[in-house]
C-alpha positions as a Markdown table, in Angstrom:
| # | Residue | x | y | z |
|---|---|---|---|---|
| 1 | Unk | 1.7 | 15.8 | -16.6 |
| 2 | Unk | -1.8 | 14.8 | -17.0 |
| 3 | Unk | -3.7 | 17.6 | -15.1 |
| 4 | Unk | -7.1 | 17.2 | -13.1 |
| 5 | Unk | -9.8 | 19.7 | -13.2 |
| 6 | Unk | -12.6 | 19.8 | -10.4 |
| 7 | Unk | -14.6 | 21.8 | -12.4 |
| 8 | Unk | -17.4 | 19.1 | -12.9 |
| 9 | Unk | -15.8 | 16.7 | -10.2 |
| 10 | Unk | -18.8 | 15.3 | -8.0 |
| 11 | Unk | -16.4 | 15.4 | -4.7 |
| 12 | Unk | -16.3 | 19.3 | -5.4 |
| 13 | Unk | -17.6 | 20.9 | -2.5 |
| 14 | Unk | -19.3 | 24.7 | -4.0 |
| 15 | Unk | -20.5 | 28.1 | -2.3 |
| 16 | Unk | -22.9 | 29.0 | -4.8 |
| 17 | Unk | -20.5 | 28.9 | -7.9 |
| 18 | Unk | -17.1 | 28.8 | -6.2 |
| 19 | Unk | -15.3 | 25.5 | -5.0 |
| 20 | Unk | -14.6 | 25.6 | -1.4 |
| 21 | Unk | -13.0 | 22.2 | -0.9 |
| 22 | Unk | -13.2 | 18.9 | -1.4 |
| 23 | Unk | -15.5 | 16.1 | 0.0 |
| 24 | Unk | -12.3 | 13.4 | -0.3 |
| 25 | Unk | -9.8 | 15.8 | 1.3 |
| 26 | Unk | -7.9 | 15.4 | -1.9 |
| 27 | Unk | -6.6 | 19.0 | -2.2 |
| 28 | Unk | -4.9 | 19.0 | 0.9 |
| 29 | Unk | -3.1 | 15.8 | 0.5 |
| 30 | Unk | -1.9 | 17.5 | -3.0 |
| 31 | Unk | -0.8 | 20.9 | -1.1 |
| 32 | Unk | 0.8 | 18.9 | 1.6 |
| 33 | Unk | 2.7 | 17.1 | -1.0 |
| 34 | Unk | 3.8 | 20.3 | -3.4 |
| 35 | Unk | 1.7 | 19.5 | -6.5 |
| 36 | Unk | 0.4 | 22.8 | -7.3 |
| 37 | Unk | -3.3 | 23.3 | -6.8 |
| 38 | Unk | -4.3 | 26.2 | -9.2 |
| 39 | Unk | -7.2 | 28.2 | -8.7 |
| 40 | Unk | -9.2 | 28.7 | -12.3 |
| 41 | Unk | -12.3 | 30.6 | -13.1 |
| 42 | Unk | -14.8 | 30.5 | -16.6 |
| 43 | Unk | -17.9 | 31.4 | -17.3 |
| 44 | Unk | -20.2 | 28.9 | -15.2 |
| 45 | Unk | -17.7 | 28.4 | -12.2 |
| 46 | Unk | -14.6 | 29.0 | -10.1 |
| 47 | Unk | -12.3 | 25.8 | -9.3 |
| 48 | Unk | -9.2 | 24.5 | -8.8 |
| 49 | Unk | -6.9 | 22.5 | -11.3 |
| 50 | Unk | -4.5 | 20.0 | -10.1 |
| 51 | Unk | -1.3 | 19.1 | -11.7 |
| 52 | Unk | -1.5 | 15.7 | -11.7 |
| 53 | Unk | -4.0 | 12.8 | -12.1 |
| 54 | Unk | -6.6 | 12.8 | -9.3 |
| 55 | Unk | -7.6 | 9.1 | -8.4 |
| 56 | Unk | -10.8 | 10.2 | -7.0 |
| 57 | Unk | -12.3 | 12.5 | -9.5 |
| 58 | Unk | -15.8 | 11.4 | -11.0 |
| 59 | Unk | -18.4 | 13.1 | -13.0 |
| 60 | Unk | -22.3 | 13.4 | -12.7 |
| 61 | Unk | -22.0 | 10.1 | -15.2 |
| 62 | Unk | -20.2 | 8.1 | -13.1 |
| 63 | Unk | -23.1 | 8.8 | -10.2 |
| 64 | Unk | -25.6 | 7.9 | -12.9 |
| 65 | Unk | -24.0 | 4.6 | -14.1 |
| 66 | Unk | -23.6 | 3.5 | -10.6 |
| 67 | Unk | -27.0 | 4.6 | -9.4 |
| 68 | Unk | -26.1 | 7.1 | -6.6 |
| 69 | Unk | -28.2 | 9.9 | -5.2 |
| 70 | Unk | -26.1 | 13.2 | -4.9 |
| 71 | Unk | -27.5 | 13.5 | -1.4 |
| 72 | Unk | -25.0 | 10.2 | -0.8 |
| 73 | Unk | -21.9 | 12.0 | -1.8 |
| 74 | Unk | -20.4 | 12.3 | 1.6 |
| 75 | Unk | -21.4 | 8.8 | 2.2 |
| 76 | Unk | -19.7 | 7.5 | -1.1 |
| 77 | Unk | -16.1 | 10.0 | -0.2 |
| 78 | Unk | -15.6 | 8.4 | 2.8 |
| 79 | Unk | -16.3 | 4.9 | 1.3 |
| 80 | Unk | -14.2 | 5.6 | -1.6 |
| 81 | Unk | -11.3 | 6.8 | 1.2 |
| 82 | Unk | -11.3 | 3.9 | 2.9 |
| 83 | Unk | -11.4 | 1.4 | -0.2 |
| 84 | Unk | -8.2 | 3.3 | -1.4 |
| 85 | Unk | -5.9 | 3.1 | 1.8 |
| 86 | Unk | -3.2 | 0.6 | 1.7 |
| 87 | Unk | -4.0 | -3.0 | 1.8 |
| 88 | Unk | -1.3 | -5.5 | 2.6 |
| 89 | Unk | -0.8 | -8.6 | 4.4 |
| 90 | Unk | 2.4 | -8.6 | 7.0 |
| 91 | Unk | 5.1 | -11.2 | 6.4 |
| 92 | Unk | 7.6 | -11.6 | 9.4 |
| 93 | Unk | 10.7 | -13.7 | 9.0 |
| 94 | Unk | 11.5 | -15.3 | 12.1 |
| 95 | Unk | 13.5 | -17.8 | 14.1 |
| 96 | Unk | 11.4 | -20.5 | 16.0 |
| 97 | Unk | 12.5 | -19.3 | 19.6 |
| 98 | Unk | 12.0 | -15.5 | 18.9 |
| 99 | Unk | 8.5 | -14.8 | 20.1 |
| 100 | Unk | 9.5 | -12.0 | 21.8 |
| 101 | Unk | 10.5 | -10.5 | 18.3 |
| 102 | Unk | 7.5 | -11.6 | 16.5 |
| 103 | Unk | 5.4 | -10.3 | 19.4 |
| 104 | Unk | 7.0 | -6.9 | 19.0 |
| 105 | Unk | 7.0 | -6.7 | 15.4 |
| 106 | Unk | 3.2 | -7.8 | 15.2 |
| 107 | Unk | 2.2 | -5.1 | 18.2 |
| 108 | Unk | 4.4 | -2.7 | 16.2 |
| 109 | Unk | 1.8 | -3.6 | 12.9 |
| 110 | Unk | -1.4 | -3.4 | 15.1 |
| 111 | Unk | -0.5 | 0.0 | 16.4 |
| 112 | Unk | -1.0 | 1.5 | 12.9 |
| 113 | Unk | -3.9 | 3.3 | 11.8 |
| 114 | Unk | -3.7 | 1.3 | 8.8 |
| 115 | Unk | -3.3 | -2.5 | 9.7 |
| 116 | Unk | -2.3 | -5.3 | 7.9 |
| 117 | Unk | -5.1 | -7.7 | 6.5 |
| 118 | Unk | -3.1 | -10.8 | 7.9 |
| 119 | Unk | 0.3 | -11.2 | 9.8 |
| 120 | Unk | 2.0 | -14.5 | 8.7 |
| 121 | Unk | 5.3 | -15.5 | 10.5 |
| 122 | Unk | 7.8 | -17.4 | 8.2 |
| 123 | Unk | 9.9 | -19.6 | 9.9 |
| 124 | Unk | 13.4 | -19.7 | 9.2 |
| 125 | Unk | 13.7 | -23.6 | 9.5 |
| 126 | Unk | 11.8 | -26.8 | 10.1 |
| 127 | Unk | 10.6 | -26.6 | 13.5 |
| 128 | Unk | 9.1 | -29.0 | 16.2 |
| 129 | Unk | 5.5 | -29.2 | 17.3 |
| 130 | Unk | 6.4 | -27.3 | 20.5 |
| 131 | Unk | 8.1 | -24.2 | 18.9 |
| 132 | Unk | 5.2 | -23.7 | 16.7 |
| 133 | Unk | 2.8 | -24.5 | 19.6 |
| 134 | Unk | 4.6 | -21.3 | 21.6 |
| 135 | Unk | 4.7 | -19.0 | 18.6 |
| 136 | Unk | 0.8 | -19.9 | 18.3 |
| 137 | Unk | -0.2 | -19.4 | 21.8 |
| 138 | Unk | 0.9 | -15.8 | 21.3 |
| 139 | Unk | -0.8 | -15.0 | 18.3 |
| 140 | Unk | -3.8 | -16.2 | 19.7 |
| 141 | Unk | -3.6 | -13.2 | 22.1 |
| 142 | Unk | -3.3 | -10.8 | 19.2 |
| 143 | Unk | -6.3 | -9.3 | 17.4 |
| 144 | Unk | -5.5 | -10.1 | 14.0 |
| 145 | Unk | -5.6 | -13.0 | 11.2 |
| 146 | Unk | -2.6 | -14.9 | 11.6 |
| 147 | Unk | -1.0 | -17.8 | 9.8 |
| 148 | Unk | 2.4 | -19.4 | 11.1 |
| 149 | Unk | 4.1 | -21.1 | 7.9 |
| 150 | Unk | 6.5 | -23.9 | 9.2 |
| 151 | Unk | 8.6 | -25.4 | 5.9 |
| 152 | Unk | 9.1 | -29.1 | 5.6 |
| 153 | Unk | 13.1 | -27.8 | 4.9 |
| 154 | Unk | 15.3 | -24.9 | 5.1 |
| 155 | Unk | 14.4 | -22.4 | 2.6 |
| 156 | Unk | 16.0 | -18.7 | 1.5 |
| 157 | Unk | 13.6 | -15.6 | 2.8 |
| 158 | Unk | 13.1 | -15.2 | -1.3 |
| 159 | Unk | 11.2 | -19.0 | -1.3 |
| 160 | Unk | 9.6 | -18.8 | 1.9 |
| 161 | Unk | 8.0 | -15.5 | 0.4 |
| 162 | Unk | 6.9 | -17.2 | -2.7 |
| 163 | Unk | 4.9 | -19.6 | -0.7 |
| 164 | Unk | 3.9 | -17.7 | 2.0 |
| 165 | Unk | 2.1 | -15.1 | -0.8 |
| 166 | Unk | 0.3 | -17.7 | -2.9 |
| 167 | Unk | -3.1 | -16.7 | -3.9 |
| 168 | Unk | -2.6 | -13.4 | -1.6 |
| 169 | Unk | -5.7 | -11.5 | -1.5 |
| 170 | Unk | -4.4 | -8.5 | -1.5 |
| 171 | Unk | -2.5 | -6.0 | -3.8 |
| 172 | Unk | 0.8 | -5.7 | -1.4 |
| 173 | Unk | 2.8 | -7.6 | 1.0 |
| 174 | Unk | 5.4 | -6.0 | 3.6 |
| 175 | Unk | 8.2 | -8.3 | 4.8 |
| 176 | Unk | 10.0 | -7.4 | 7.9 |
| 177 | Unk | 12.3 | -9.5 | 10.1 |
| 178 | Unk | 11.3 | -10.3 | 13.7 |
| 179 | Unk | 12.1 | -7.5 | 16.2 |
| 180 | Unk | 11.8 | -4.7 | 13.3 |
| 181 | Unk | 9.1 | -1.9 | 14.0 |
| 182 | Unk | 6.7 | -1.0 | 11.6 |
| 183 | Unk | 6.4 | 2.7 | 11.9 |
| 184 | Unk | 3.2 | 4.9 | 11.3 |
| 185 | Unk | 5.0 | 7.7 | 9.6 |
| 186 | Unk | 6.7 | 4.8 | 7.0 |
| 187 | Unk | 3.2 | 3.5 | 6.2 |
| 188 | Unk | 1.4 | 6.6 | 6.1 |
| 189 | Unk | 3.8 | 8.0 | 3.5 |
| 190 | Unk | 3.5 | 5.4 | 0.8 |
| 191 | Unk | -0.2 | 5.4 | 1.7 |
| 192 | Unk | -0.1 | 9.1 | 0.7 |
| 193 | Unk | 1.9 | 8.5 | -2.6 |
| 194 | Unk | -0.6 | 5.8 | -3.5 |
| 195 | Unk | -3.3 | 8.2 | -3.0 |
| 196 | Unk | -2.6 | 10.6 | -5.7 |
| 197 | Unk | -3.2 | 7.9 | -8.1 |
| 198 | Unk | 0.1 | 8.4 | -10.2 |
| 199 | Unk | 2.5 | 6.4 | -7.9 |
| 200 | Unk | 3.3 | 3.0 | -9.0 |
| 201 | Unk | 5.6 | 1.1 | -7.3 |
| 202 | Unk | 7.1 | -2.8 | -7.7 |
| 203 | Unk | 9.3 | -2.9 | -4.6 |
| 204 | Unk | 9.9 | -0.2 | -1.5 |
| 205 | Unk | 13.0 | -1.4 | 0.3 |
| 206 | Unk | 14.1 | 0.1 | 3.8 |
| 207 | Unk | 17.3 | -1.6 | 3.6 |
| 208 | Unk | 17.9 | -5.4 | 5.6 |
| 209 | Unk | 14.6 | -7.8 | 4.8 |
| 210 | Unk | 12.2 | -4.9 | 5.0 |
| 211 | Unk | 10.4 | -3.9 | 1.9 |
| 212 | Unk | 6.9 | -3.1 | 1.0 |
| 213 | Unk | 5.8 | -5.3 | -2.6 |
| 214 | Unk | 3.9 | -5.0 | -5.5 |
| 215 | Unk | 1.8 | -8.2 | -5.5 |
| 216 | Unk | 0.5 | -7.8 | -8.8 |
| 217 | Unk | 4.2 | -7.5 | -10.3 |
| 218 | Unk | 5.1 | -10.3 | -7.9 |
| 219 | Unk | 2.6 | -12.5 | -9.9 |
| 220 | Unk | 3.1 | -11.2 | -13.1 |
| 221 | Unk | 6.9 | -12.1 | -13.1 |
| 222 | Unk | 6.3 | -15.4 | -11.3 |
| 223 | Unk | 8.1 | -14.5 | -8.0 |
| 224 | Unk | 11.5 | -15.4 | -7.1 |
| 225 | Unk | 10.8 | -18.4 | -9.4 |
| 226 | Unk | 13.6 | -19.8 | -12.1 |
| 227 | Unk | 16.5 | -19.4 | -9.8 |
| 228 | Unk | 16.2 | -15.5 | -10.4 |
| 229 | Unk | 15.1 | -13.2 | -7.5 |
| 230 | Unk | 11.9 | -10.4 | -8.1 |
| 231 | Unk | 14.2 | -7.7 | -7.6 |
| 232 | Unk | 16.5 | -8.8 | -10.3 |
| 233 | Unk | 13.8 | -10.0 | -12.9 |
| 234 | Unk | 12.4 | -6.4 | -12.3 |
| 235 | Unk | 15.8 | -4.4 | -13.0 |
| 236 | Unk | 16.1 | -6.4 | -16.5 |
| 237 | Unk | 13.1 | -5.3 | -17.2 |
| 238 | Unk | 13.9 | -1.5 | -16.2 |
| 239 | Unk | 17.3 | -2.0 | -18.1 |
| 240 | Unk | 15.4 | -2.9 | -21.1 |
| 241 | Unk | 13.2 | 0.0 | -20.9 |
| 242 | Unk | 10.1 | -2.5 | -20.8 |
| 243 | Unk | 8.8 | -0.1 | -17.9 |
| 244 | Unk | 10.1 | 2.8 | -15.8 |
| 245 | Unk | 11.7 | 3.0 | -12.7 |
| 246 | Unk | 9.7 | 0.8 | -9.8 |
| 247 | Unk | 12.3 | 0.0 | -7.1 |
| 248 | Unk | 12.9 | 2.9 | -4.4 |
| 249 | Unk | 14.5 | 3.3 | -1.5 |
| 250 | Unk | 11.9 | 4.5 | 1.4 |
| 251 | Unk | 14.4 | 6.9 | 2.1 |
| 252 | Unk | 14.3 | 8.7 | -0.9 |
| 253 | Unk | 10.1 | 8.7 | -1.3 |
| 254 | Unk | 10.4 | 12.3 | -0.4 |
| 255 | Unk | 12.6 | 13.1 | -3.6 |
| 256 | Unk | 9.9 | 11.6 | -5.7 |
| 257 | Unk | 8.4 | 13.8 | -8.3 |
| 258 | Unk | 4.3 | 13.6 | -8.7 |
């Protein structure tokens, strides 16, 4: 298990030679997630040691390399926290006539403090111009970038996902059926795990079609192409011990050892 010493981290808050906190608020995050935070000392300082890897640990050398003044630390910490927040595109699998269900799911996503960078509506079948126009009229009232994907033929949800995620510009995508909610506590929990720095996932499943997927792994394995689902490809790799378990049920995230 990797450990991290806060002693020489530029984000450590000190009162004289005693560490009293973290500019990035990570001590509270680790304690909340039951990761051991130990008080330590040497001949120079009193500081904390973390029983895990810390994504925010930076030294004076890092400041010099990036041309950052010590006085800017608080501003840099705020930027790092913003940059580390979960970034995702939301994909909603929808019947073209279910405008009410799509609106409910979009509103649920936008009610979160961690909002999607874009919402893509994946229509389940080729739709008429009138059906698409009605969907677009509803989406124009929502405060988010959006797209309606109208297939030229009936495709599986997996094939629609591959189309929707071509050249995605964010590191993950969140799939849900029209009418399903995206709960704040769900997204906040995953964001907290990612900020710990040592949690790696390929797919987090909620049940049914609802899931969060790591786009880097999606691209690495060519998504659902070649008549095999992304999940099956990942499971094969895990069985061959090519990488550790990366598929999780959301209900089991509380049990993950950090």
